[in-house]
C-alpha positions as CSV (number, residue, x, y, z in Angstrom):
1,X,-104.8,13.4,184.9
2,X,-101.4,12.2,183.5
3,X,-98.3,14.2,184.1
4,X,-97.0,16.1,181.0
5,X,-94.2,14.5,179.1
6,X,-92.7,18.0,178.7
7,X,-92.9,21.0,180.9
8,X,-91.0,24.1,180.0
9,X,-91.1,27.1,182.4
10,X,-89.5,30.4,181.4
11,X,-87.3,28.9,178.7
12,X,-84.9,31.5,177.3
13,X,-81.9,31.7,175.1
14,X,-79.7,34.6,174.0
15,X,-76.8,34.8,171.6
16,X,-74.0,37.4,171.2
17,X,-73.5,38.7,167.8
18,X,-71.3,41.7,167.0
19,X,-71.4,42.8,170.6
20,X,-75.2,42.7,170.6
21,X,-77.3,40.4,172.6
22,X,-80.1,38.7,170.5
23,X,-82.9,37.1,172.4
24,X,-84.1,34.1,170.5
25,X,-86.3,32.6,173.1
26,X,-87.8,35.0,175.6
27,X,-89.5,33.1,178.4
28,X,-91.4,30.1,176.9
29,X,-93.9,28.1,179.0
30,X,-95.2,24.8,177.5
31,X,-96.7,21.5,178.5
32,X,-97.2,18.6,176.2
33,X,-99.5,15.7,177.3
34,X,-98.7,12.0,176.8
35,X,-99.5,11.0,173.2
36,X,-100.1,14.6,172.1
37,X,-98.6,15.7,168.7
38,X,-97.8,19.3,168.7
39,X,-96.7,21.4,165.6
40,X,-94.2,24.2,166.3
41,X,-94.8,26.7,163.5
42,X,-92.6,29.6,162.4
43,X,-90.5,30.9,159.5
44,X,-86.8,30.0,159.2
45,X,-84.8,31.8,161.8
46,X,-87.7,32.1,164.3
47,X,-85.9,29.9,166.9
48,X,-87.7,26.5,166.3
49,X,-84.5,24.6,166.0
50,X,-83.1,26.3,169.1
51,X,-86.2,25.3,171.1
52,X,-86.0,21.7,169.9
53,X,-82.3,21.6,170.9
54,X,-83.3,22.9,174.3
55,X,-86.1,20.2,174.8
56,X,-83.7,17.5,173.3
57,X,-81.1,18.5,175.9
58,X,-78.6,18.9,173.1
59,X,-76.7,21.9,174.3
60,X,-76.5,24.3,177.3
61,X,-76.8,28.0,177.8
62,X,-80.6,28.0,178.3
63,X,-82.4,29.8,181.1
64,X,-85.6,28.5,182.7
65,X,-86.4,24.9,183.5
66,X,-86.9,21.9,181.2
67,X,-88.8,18.9,182.6
68,X,-88.9,15.6,180.7
69,X,-91.1,12.7,181.9
70,X,-91.2,14.2,185.4
71,X,-87.5,14.8,185.7
72,X,-85.9,18.2,185.9
73,X,-83.5,17.5,183.1
74,X,-82.2,21.1,182.9
75,X,-80.6,20.7,186.4
76,X,-78.8,17.4,185.6
77,X,-75.1,17.0,184.9
78,X,-74.1,15.9,181.3
79,X,-74.4,12.1,182.0
80,X,-77.8,12.6,183.5
81,X,-79.0,14.5,180.5
82,X,-77.6,11.8,178.2
83,X,-79.6,9.2,180.2
84,X,-82.8,11.1,179.8
85,X,-82.2,11.4,176.1
86,X,-81.5,7.7,175.7
87,X,-84.5,6.7,177.8
88,X,-87.2,9.1,176.7
89,X,-86.3,11.0,173.5
90,X,-86.2,10.2,169.8
91,X,-85.0,12.6,167.1
92,X,-85.9,13.1,163.4
93,X,-84.1,15.8,161.4
94,X,-84.6,17.4,158.1
95,X,-81.6,15.5,156.7
96,X,-81.7,11.8,157.7
97,X,-78.2,11.5,159.1
98,X,-78.2,7.7,158.5
99,X,-74.9,5.8,158.8
100,X,-73.8,5.3,155.2
101,X,-71.9,2.0,155.8
102,X,-75.0,0.2,157.4
103,X,-78.2,-0.9,155.7
104,X,-81.7,0.2,156.7
105,X,-82.2,-2.6,159.2
106,X,-78.8,-2.0,160.8
107,X,-79.4,1.8,161.2
108,X,-82.5,0.9,163.3
109,X,-80.8,-1.8,165.2
110,X,-77.8,0.2,166.3
111,X,-79.6,2.7,168.7
112,X,-81.3,-0.2,170.4
113,X,-78.0,-2.0,171.0
114,X,-76.6,1.2,172.5
115,X,-79.7,1.2,174.9
116,X,-78.9,-2.4,175.9
117,X,-81.3,-4.5,173.9
118,X,-80.2,-7.8,172.6
119,X,-79.5,-8.2,168.9
120,X,-82.3,-10.5,168.1
121,X,-84.9,-8.3,169.9
122,X,-83.4,-5.2,168.2
123,X,-83.6,-6.8,164.8
124,X,-87.3,-7.9,165.4
125,X,-88.2,-4.3,166.4
126,X,-86.4,-2.9,163.4
127,X,-88.1,-5.2,160.9
128,X,-91.5,-4.4,162.5
129,X,-91.0,-0.6,162.2
130,X,-89.6,-0.6,158.7
131,X,-92.3,-2.9,157.5
132,X,-94.9,-0.6,159.0
133,X,-93.3,2.2,156.9
134,X,-93.4,0.2,153.7
135,X,-89.8,-0.8,153.6
136,X,-90.0,-4.5,154.1
137,X,-88.3,-5.1,150.7
138,X,-85.5,-2.5,151.5
139,X,-84.1,-3.8,154.8
140,X,-80.7,-4.7,153.3
141,X,-80.3,-1.5,151.3
142,X,-77.8,1.1,152.3
143,X,-78.9,4.8,152.4
144,X,-77.2,5.5,149.1
145,X,-79.5,2.9,147.5
146,X,-82.7,4.5,148.9
147,X,-84.7,7.3,147.7
148,X,-85.0,10.6,149.8
149,X,-88.4,9.5,151.0
150,X,-87.2,6.0,152.0
151,X,-84.1,7.4,153.7
152,X,-86.5,9.7,155.8
153,X,-88.7,6.7,156.6
154,X,-85.6,4.8,158.0
155,X,-84.8,7.9,160.1
156,X,-88.4,7.8,161.5
157,X,-88.0,4.1,162.4
158,X,-84.7,4.8,164.0
159,X,-86.3,7.6,166.1
160,X,-89.1,5.3,167.4
161,X,-86.9,2.2,167.8
162,X,-86.4,2.6,171.6
163,X,-90.2,3.5,172.2
164,X,-89.5,7.1,173.2
165,X,-91.8,9.1,175.5
166,X,-91.3,12.1,173.1
167,X,-90.3,12.4,169.5
168,X,-88.6,15.7,168.4
169,X,-88.8,16.3,164.7
170,X,-87.1,19.4,163.1
171,X,-88.6,20.0,159.6
172,X,-88.7,16.2,159.0
173,X,-90.1,16.6,155.5
174,X,-88.4,19.8,154.6
175,X,-86.0,18.2,152.2
176,X,-88.6,16.3,150.3
177,X,-91.0,17.2,147.4
178,X,-94.6,17.9,148.4
179,X,-96.0,14.6,147.4
180,X,-93.3,12.5,149.1
181,X,-93.5,14.9,152.1
182,X,-97.1,14.3,152.5
183,X,-96.7,10.5,152.3
184,X,-93.8,10.5,154.9
185,X,-95.7,12.8,157.3
186,X,-98.8,10.6,157.2
187,X,-96.8,7.5,158.0
188,X,-94.8,9.3,160.7
189,X,-97.9,10.7,162.4
190,X,-99.7,7.3,162.1
191,X,-96.8,5.4,163.6
192,X,-96.2,7.9,166.5
193,X,-99.9,7.7,167.3
194,X,-99.8,4.0,167.2
195,X,-96.8,3.8,169.4
196,X,-98.5,6.2,171.9
197,X,-95.5,8.6,171.8
198,X,-95.9,12.4,172.1
199,X,-94.2,14.6,169.5
200,X,-93.1,18.1,169.0
201,X,-92.7,18.8,165.3
202,X,-91.0,22.0,164.0
203,X,-92.2,23.1,160.6
204,X,-92.8,26.2,158.5
205,X,-95.6,24.4,156.5
206,X,-99.1,25.5,157.7
207,X,-100.7,22.7,155.7
208,X,-98.6,20.0,157.3
209,X,-99.1,21.6,160.8
210,X,-102.8,21.4,160.5
211,X,-102.7,17.6,160.5
212,X,-101.4,17.7,164.1
213,X,-103.3,17.8,167.4
214,X,-102.3,21.3,168.3
215,X,-100.5,24.2,166.5
216,X,-98.2,26.6,168.3
217,X,-96.6,29.6,166.7
218,X,-93.2,30.9,167.6
219,X,-93.0,34.7,167.1
220,X,-90.4,37.0,168.3
221,X,-89.2,34.5,170.9
222,X,-92.6,33.7,172.4
223,X,-95.3,31.1,171.7
224,X,-98.7,32.3,170.4
C-alpha cells in the first residue's frame, strides 16, 4: 500500500485573545492517500484556513507532527520547510493572487523557473495547463484583462505547474458566482485527477464538497 502524501498526528493550534487561550485545532489526526481529493468542510471561522496553513508549512506555532511525502516537515528548519513546499505542494486561494504585470502564461512559467526548470520547458508546461483549462486564447492577457473565473483558472494552472504531490485549495471558488464556481471546480478536479495529485480543499459549500472523494468536517477544532 502506498504511503500517505499527508500524515497529521495530534495537530493543534491555540491563539491568545484578550488574555484568553482559544483552541482552534485540538489534536487532529489525518492521512491523505496519493491521488485522493479530500474536502474540508466547515463554516467560516471553524479553523479550515488555519489547518491548511499548517499542512502548507506556511507558519509555525503548531503542536503535533506534520508529515509530507514521507518527510517529517514540522521538525525541519525554515529552509527545509521551504524545500518541501517547493517540491511537493501547490496552492490555490480564494483570491487568485496573480502577478498583475505578467500575463497568464508568464504567471504559470514563473514558479517553474524558481524551481529550476528551463524557460522553454516551463513555457510548454504553462501552455499545456492553460489550454486544458480553456485559456488557449488568453495566454498573453494580464490578470486585469481576464474575468474572475479566468483568473482563478490561471491560479489553478500555476498551482499545478510543478506537478505537486498535494494541492491545497482554500475556498478556491468562494469569490465566484455559482455558475462560474461550478465550472472552475469541475476543471480543477478533472485536472488534479488527471495529474495524479492529491488535494485538500477547504470549503463551506456542501454541494461542492460532495463532488470530492471524501468529506471531512471540522467542528470545534476536531475532524468528524
